[in-house]
C-alpha positions in Angstrom: -9.3 8.4 -15.4 -11.8 8.5 -12.2 -11.4 8.7 -8.5 -11.5 6.0 -6.0 -12.8 7.2 -2.7 -11.3 5.0 0.2 -13.2 5.2 3.5 -11.3 3.7 6.4 -11.4 3.6 10.3 -12.0 1.2 13.1 -14.6 -1.5 13.3 -18.2 -0.1 14.2 -17.3 3.5 13.2 -19.9 3.7 10.4 -17.7 2.9 7.2 -20.6 1.1 5.5 -23.2 3.7 6.4 -20.9 6.5 4.6 -19.8 4.1 1.6 -23.6 3.4 0.7 -24.7 7.4 1.2 -21.4 8.0 -1.0 -22.0 5.5 -3.7 -25.7 6.9 -3.9 -24.6 10.4 -4.5 -21.8 9.4 -7.1 -24.1 6.9 -8.6 -21.3 3.9 -8.4 -20.8 0.9 -6.6 -18.6 -0.4 -3.5 -15.7 -2.5 -3.4 -15.5 -4.2 0.1 -12.3 -4.4 1.8 -13.0 -6.8 4.7 -11.1 -10.1 4.8 -14.0 -11.6 6.7 -17.1 -10.6 4.9 -15.6 -12.3 1.9 -17.0 -15.6 3.4 -20.6 -17.0 3.2 -22.5 -18.2 6.3 -20.8 -15.5 8.5 -23.1 -12.6 7.9 -23.9 -11.7 11.6 -20.3 -12.4 12.8 -18.8 -10.0 10.5 -21.3 -7.3 10.6 -22.1 -8.0 6.7 -24.0 -5.2 5.4 -27.7 -5.0 6.2 -30.1 -5.9 3.6 -31.0 -2.2 3.6 -27.3 -1.4 3.0 -27.0 -3.9 0.1 -30.0 -2.9 -1.4 -28.9 0.7 -1.4 -25.7 0.3 -3.6 -24.3 -2.9 -5.1 -21.4 -4.4 -3.2 -18.6 -6.3 -4.5 -16.5 -8.9 -2.4 -19.4 -9.6 0.0 -20.5 -13.3 0.8 -18.9 -14.9 -2.2 -16.6 -17.6 -0.7 -17.2 -20.8 1.4 -15.1 -20.6 4.8 -12.8 -23.3 3.6 -11.1 -21.2 0.9 -8.2 -19.1 1.4 -8.2 -15.4 0.2 -5.3 -13.1 0.7 -4.6 -9.4 0.1 -2.6 -10.4 -3.1 -5.9 -12.1 -4.5 -7.8 -9.3 -3.4 -5.6 -6.8 -5.2 -5.7 -9.1 -8.4 -9.4 -9.1 -8.4 -10.5 -5.8 -7.0 -8.4 -3.7 -9.2 -10.0 -4.4 -12.4 -13.3 -3.9 -10.7 -12.2 -0.5 -9.6 -10.7 0.6 -12.9 -14.0 -0.5 -14.7 -16.2 1.5 -12.2 -13.9 4.5 -12.6 -14.0 4.2 -16.3 -17.7 3.7 -16.8 -19.0 6.0 -13.8 -16.2 8.3 -13.1 -15.6 6.8 -9.4 -15.8 4.1 -7.3 -16.0 3.6 -3.5 -13.5 1.4 -1.4 -14.4 0.7 2.0 -13.5 -1.6 4.8 -11.5 -2.3 7.8 -8.9 -4.7 6.6 -5.6 -2.2 6.1 -3.7 -4.6 4.0 -6.6 -5.1 1.7 -6.9 -1.3 1.4 -3.1 -1.1 0.7 -3.2 -3.8 -1.8 -6.0 -2.1 -4.0 -4.4 1.4 -3.8 -0.7 0.9 -3.5 -0.2 -2.6 -4.7 1.9 -5.2 -2.6 5.5 -5.8 -2.9 6.6 -9.3 -3.9 7.3 -11.3 -0.8 9.7 -14.1 -0.4 8.0 -17.7 0.3 9.3 -21.1 1.8 6.4 -23.4 2.0 8.5 -26.0 4.3 9.0 -23.0 6.9 5.3 -21.9 6.5 4.3 -25.7 7.1 6.8 -25.7 10.2 5.3 -22.5 11.5 1.8 -23.7 11.3 2.9 -26.9 13.1 4.2 -24.6 16.0 1.1 -22.5 16.1 -1.1 -25.9 16.3 1.3 -27.2 19.1 2.3 -24.1 21.1 -0.4 -21.6 20.2 -0.1 -18.1 19.1 1.9 -16.4 21.9 5.2 -17.8 21.3 5.0 -16.8 17.6 4.0 -13.3 18.6 6.8 -13.1 20.7 9.2 -14.2 18.0 7.6 -11.6 15.8 8.0 -8.8 18.2 11.6 -9.6 18.4 12.1 -9.7 14.6 9.9 -7.0 13.6 8.3 -5.1 16.4 6.8 -2.4 14.1 4.7 -4.9 12.4 4.0 -6.8 15.7 2.3 -3.7 16.9 -0.2 -3.3 14.4 -0.7 -6.9 12.9 -4.4 -8.4 13.3 -3.5 -11.3 15.8 -7.2 -12.4 15.3 -5.9 -14.0 12.0 -3.0 -16.2 13.1 -2.0 -16.9 9.4 -1.0 -13.5 9.2 1.4 -13.9 12.0 2.8 -17.1 10.3 3.4 -15.4 6.9 4.9 -12.3 8.4 7.4 -14.7 10.4 8.0 -16.7 7.5 9.0 -13.5 5.6 11.1 -12.4 8.2 13.1 -15.6 8.7 13.2 -16.4 5.0 14.7 -12.7 4.0 16.3 -11.9 7.2 14.5 -8.7 7.1 11.7 -7.1 8.9 8.3 -7.8 7.3 7.4 -4.1 7.4 10.5 -3.3 5.3 8.5 -4.7 2.4 5.8 -2.1 2.3 7.8 1.0 1.6 8.2 0.4 -2.1 7.0 2.9 -4.8 3.1 2.2 -5.3 2.2 0.5 -8.5 0.5 2.5 -11.2 -3.1 2.8 -11.0 -5.4 4.3 -13.8 -7.3 6.4 -11.1 -6.7 9.0 -8.4 -7.6 8.4 -4.7 -9.4 10.3 -1.9 -8.9 8.8 1.4 -11.5 9.5 4.3 -11.1 8.3 7.7 -13.8 8.1 10.4 -12.6 8.4 13.9 -15.1 8.2 16.6 -13.9 9.5 20.4 -12.4 6.6 22.4 -15.4 6.5 24.6 -17.8 6.4 21.8 -16.3 3.8 20.1 -16.1 1.7 23.2 -19.8 2.1 23.5 -20.6 1.4 19.8 -18.6 -1.8 19.9 -20.3 -3.1 23.0 -23.8 -2.1 21.7 -23.2 -3.8 18.4 -21.8 -7.1 19.9 -25.1 -7.2 21.9 -27.3 -6.6 18.8 -25.4 -9.4 16.9 -26.1 -11.7 19.6 -30.0 -10.9 19.5 -29.7 -11.3 15.8 -28.9 -14.9 16.1 -25.0 -14.8 16.3 -24.6 -17.9 18.5 -26.9 -20.1 16.3 -24.8 -18.7 13.3 -21.7 -19.9 15.2 -23.3 -23.3 16.1 -23.9 -23.8 12.2 -20.3 -23.3 11.5 -18.9 -25.6 14.2 -18.0 -28.3 11.5 -15.8 -25.4 9.8 -14.2 -24.0 12.9 -10.6 -25.0 12.1 -10.7 -22.9 8.9 -8.5 -19.7 8.8 -11.8 -17.6 8.1 -13.1 -18.6 11.4 -9.9 -18.3 13.3 -11.1 -14.6 14.4 -12.6 -12.7 17.2 -16.2 -13.2 17.8 -16.5 -17.1 16.8 -13.3 -18.3 18.9 -15.2 -17.2 21.8 -18.5 -18.7 21.0 -16.9 -21.8 19.8 -15.3 -21.8 23.5 -18.8 -21.2 24.9 -20.2 -24.2 22.9 -17.3 -26.2 24.1 -18.6 -25.6 27.7 -15.4 -23.8 28.6 -17.0 -20.4 29.4 -20.4 -19.1 29.9 -22.2 -16.9 27.2 -21.7 -13.7 29.3 -18.0 -14.4 29.6 -17.6 -14.9 25.8 -19.8 -11.7 24.9 -17.4 -10.0 27.4 -14.2 -11.3 25.8 -15.6 -10.6 22.3 -16.1 -6.7 23.2 -12.9 -6.5 24.8 -10.8 -8.1 22.0 -12.7 -6.3 19.4 -11.8 -2.9 21.1 -8.0 -4.1 21.1 -8.7 -5.0 17.2 -9.9 -1.3 16.6 -6.6 0.0 18.3 -4.7 -1.9 15.9 -6.7 -0.7 13.0 -6.3 2.8 14.0 -2.4 2.3 14.3 -2.4 1.1 10.8 -4.6 3.7 9.0 -3.1 6.7 11.1 0.3 6.0 9.1 -1.4 7.4 5.9 -0.8 11.2 5.9 -3.1 11.6 2.7 -6.1 10.6 4.9 -8.6 13.5 5.7 -9.9 12.4 9.1 -13.4 12.9 10.7 -13.4 12.9 14.2 -16.9 12.5 16.2 -18.4 12.0 19.6 -21.9 10.8 20.1 -23.2 14.5 19.9 -21.5 15.4 16.7 -21.7 12.2 14.7 -24.5 13.2 12.5 -23.0 16.2 11.7 -19.6 14.8 10.8 -20.8 12.0 8.7 -22.5 14.8 6.6 -19.4 16.5 6.2 -17.4 13.4 5.4 -20.1 12.8 2.8 -20.0 16.3 1.3 -16.2 16.2 1.2 -16.0 13.0 -0.7 -18.7 14.1 -3.4 -16.8 17.6 -3.8 -13.4 16.0 -3.9 -14.6 13.4 -6.7 -16.2 16.3 -8.7 -13.1 18.6 -8.3 -10.8 15.9 -9.6 -12.9 14.8 -12.5 -13.3 18.2 -13.7 -9.5 19.1 -13.4 -9.1 16.3 -16.2 -5.6 15.1 -14.8 
């Protein structure tokens, strides 16, 4: 049967670092659950696994699509579940790691069938282009305050899709995610990394500046021809595009990136904390190394115990 170890937590919390260490101990591979890291040409801005991390363990669903191609949580479920199943059958375990809550849920539980109205979707996208995101978010807060609280507003298409479902069905989007999980041929161990708030704020700011030093602005400049693709309608690139347009200084752009990334991290934690099955490892700057070791040991022990139990 095998075991999937899911590693969740906010951006910049160390998920990839732990995933690589765990995959090496278990002699298995990593299925990446990040909605932005699937795209090519965006390695710096999406905090793509480093060359060392990629060499340390095989990663699936990283850097394999052009920014022009849409890739949904449903598509991820269809492609990731067979990979996880194969790894569990052949190696006894697999590691699922990433910060996209919908991708993690799609892989582990499956997504409920959602109603669709392409004409309405077109109309909502027209409104998005003409009116901006704020009026659509206000409408979503009225129709589904629960989902509005945790949605990733850096991806406007998720707002459009949620509104489409609400308006088509007459029900909140969040009501479609409480069905029975789809059967999976493996068991799950869920590990959460939870940096103390001030530590996470420092880590996010430090990472943003390191990404700028690594050439993020040049990467964004090269992606300007694709700026209207959904893949690039996200925190970081939007602010750098504004700087390249001359509407803000580079310092202002970086400041907005840090602020909005912190806001995104808060929404991620709102999403991930809803799963009572996750074992959380909290850490401060002083306790991080010890807690990461504990999380690694916990994952290895759980996989061995579950595989040994035989059911």
